[in-house]
C-alpha positions as CSV (number, residue, x, y, z in Angstrom):
1,M,103.0,109.5,138.1
2,D,102.3,110.5,133.7
3,I,103.2,107.4,132.1
4,K,102.5,108.2,128.4
5,Y,100.9,104.9,128.0
6,N,98.3,106.1,124.8
7,K,100.6,108.1,122.7
8,F,100.8,105.3,120.9
9,L,97.2,103.8,121.2
10,D,96.9,104.1,117.6
11,K,99.7,102.2,116.4
12,V,99.0,99.6,119.5
13,T,95.8,99.3,118.2
14,D,96.7,98.6,114.8
15,Q,99.3,96.1,115.9
16,L,96.9,94.3,118.2
17,S,94.3,94.1,115.3
18,G,97.2,93.2,112.6
19,D,100.4,90.4,113.1
20,G,99.6,91.1,117.2
21,A,102.0,91.7,120.4
22,F,103.8,89.5,122.8
23,L,102.7,89.1,126.1
24,I,105.8,88.1,128.2
25,V,105.4,86.7,131.7
26,A,107.7,85.2,134.3
27,N,107.7,83.8,138.0
28,N,110.7,82.7,139.6
29,E,111.2,79.1,137.8
30,E,109.7,79.8,134.5
31,K,109.2,82.9,131.8
32,N,107.4,82.3,128.5
33,L,106.2,84.4,126.1
34,M,102.8,84.1,123.5
35,T,101.3,86.0,120.8
36,I,98.8,87.9,121.9
37,G,95.9,89.5,119.2
38,W,92.7,90.9,122.0
39,G,93.6,93.9,124.4
40,F,92.4,96.7,126.1
41,I,94.3,99.7,127.1
42,G,91.8,102.3,129.0
43,I,91.3,103.4,133.1
44,M,90.6,101.3,135.8
45,W,90.0,101.8,139.7
46,N,91.8,105.3,138.3
47,K,95.0,103.8,137.1
48,P,95.8,103.1,133.6
49,V,95.1,99.6,132.5
50,F,96.1,96.8,129.8
51,I,93.9,94.0,129.9
52,A,95.2,90.6,127.8
53,A,92.7,88.1,127.4
54,V,94.6,84.1,128.0
55,R,93.0,81.0,127.7
56,Y,93.3,78.7,130.3
57,S,95.0,76.0,127.8
58,R,97.8,78.3,127.0
59,Y,101.3,77.2,128.8
60,T,101.5,81.3,129.9
61,Y,98.4,81.3,131.9
62,D,100.4,78.6,134.1
63,I,103.0,80.9,134.9
64,L,100.5,83.7,135.0
65,E,99.0,82.0,137.8
66,E,102.5,82.5,140.4
67,A,103.1,85.7,138.8
68,D,102.0,89.3,139.8
69,E,103.5,91.2,136.5
70,F,103.4,91.0,133.2
71,A,105.3,92.8,129.8
72,I,103.4,93.2,126.4
73,S,106.4,93.8,123.7
74,L,105.0,95.4,120.5
75,P,107.3,95.5,117.5
76,F,105.9,98.0,114.6
77,N,106.3,98.1,110.9
78,G,105.9,94.3,110.1
79,Q,109.3,93.6,112.4
80,L,108.9,90.0,114.1
81,K,106.1,88.9,111.6
82,E,107.1,85.2,111.7
83,E,108.2,85.2,114.9
84,L,104.4,86.4,116.1
85,I,102.9,83.6,113.8
86,K,105.5,80.8,115.4
87,C,105.2,82.6,119.0
88,G,101.0,82.0,118.6
89,S,101.2,78.1,117.0
90,K,104.3,76.0,119.0
91,S,103.9,75.8,123.2
92,G,106.3,77.4,125.7
93,R,105.7,73.6,127.0
94,N,107.7,72.4,124.7
95,I,110.2,75.0,123.5
96,N,111.6,78.1,124.6
97,K,110.7,80.1,122.6
98,F,113.2,82.7,123.1
99,E,116.1,80.4,122.1
100,E,113.6,79.4,119.7
101,Y,113.3,82.0,117.2
102,K,116.8,84.0,119.0
103,L,114.2,86.3,121.0
104,K,116.6,89.2,123.1
105,T,114.9,90.5,125.7
106,K,116.4,93.0,127.8
107,P,115.5,94.0,131.9
108,G,111.4,96.1,132.5
109,E,112.1,99.4,133.9
110,K,109.9,99.0,136.8
111,I,109.1,95.1,136.7
112,K,111.4,91.9,137.1
113,T,109.8,90.4,134.2
114,P,112.1,91.5,131.0
115,V,110.9,93.0,127.4
116,L,112.2,92.0,123.9
117,E,114.9,93.9,123.0
118,Q,113.3,93.8,119.2
119,C,110.7,95.3,120.0
120,D,109.4,99.4,119.5
121,L,107.0,100.2,122.6
122,H,106.7,98.3,125.4
123,Y,104.2,97.6,128.8
124,E,105.5,97.1,131.9
125,C,102.3,95.9,133.9
126,K,101.7,95.0,137.6
127,I,98.7,92.6,138.0
128,L,95.4,93.8,139.5
129,Y,92.5,91.5,139.1
130,K,91.9,88.2,137.2
131,Q,88.7,87.5,136.0
132,S,86.9,84.5,134.1
133,L,84.7,84.8,130.9
134,E,81.4,82.3,131.9
135,S,80.0,81.3,129.3
136,E,76.4,81.7,130.9
137,L,77.3,85.8,130.5
138,I,78.1,85.1,126.7
139,K,74.9,86.7,125.0
140,N,76.2,87.3,121.4
141,K,76.3,83.7,119.0
142,E,79.4,85.2,117.4
143,V,81.1,85.3,120.6
144,K,79.9,82.3,122.2
145,S,80.8,80.7,118.6
146,K,84.8,80.8,119.8
147,Y,85.2,78.9,122.7
148,K,83.0,75.6,121.4
149,D,85.8,73.5,123.3
150,H,84.5,75.7,126.4
151,D,88.5,76.9,126.6
152,Y,87.4,80.5,127.5
153,H,89.7,83.5,128.3
154,V,90.8,84.9,131.7
155,M,91.0,88.7,131.8
156,I,94.3,89.6,133.4
157,Y,94.3,93.6,134.3
158,G,97.4,95.1,134.9
159,E,98.1,98.4,135.9
160,I,100.8,100.5,133.4
161,L,103.2,100.8,135.4
162,S,106.0,101.6,133.0
163,C,105.5,102.5,128.6
164,H,108.5,102.8,127.1
165,N,110.3,102.0,123.8
């Protein structure tokens, strides 16, 4: 399978380190999205993989516990900047972010989880593995300082099944 997952890698890296991206997840009963600013794209187990970092405390993590897939939607050129800020500061436990911020979805190409219609690029991923960060394995003080409340990230490894506009 020839997936052009790395065709826009510079733009994706700039977007993640700048305004961020949307992580969308759905299970049978619920769907939610959150803003992410950390993510990795590469090869693992001879597969193209997107690795997303989600804290245990996030509502999105609760849904990910029962999900088999997730999507990443990236708006480029400053689009949806306000929505990224709001989706990163409000919980889907309390509001429906799709309705509240007028974010329209469209069906994914390879997965049941939708992607955001207003975005420029989408990664559709099947979850392969989840890995919790462990306090005793963090050797850098600056990194450790990000977890003063012990709300560690879980790394969600997703095989990239589709990358499209």
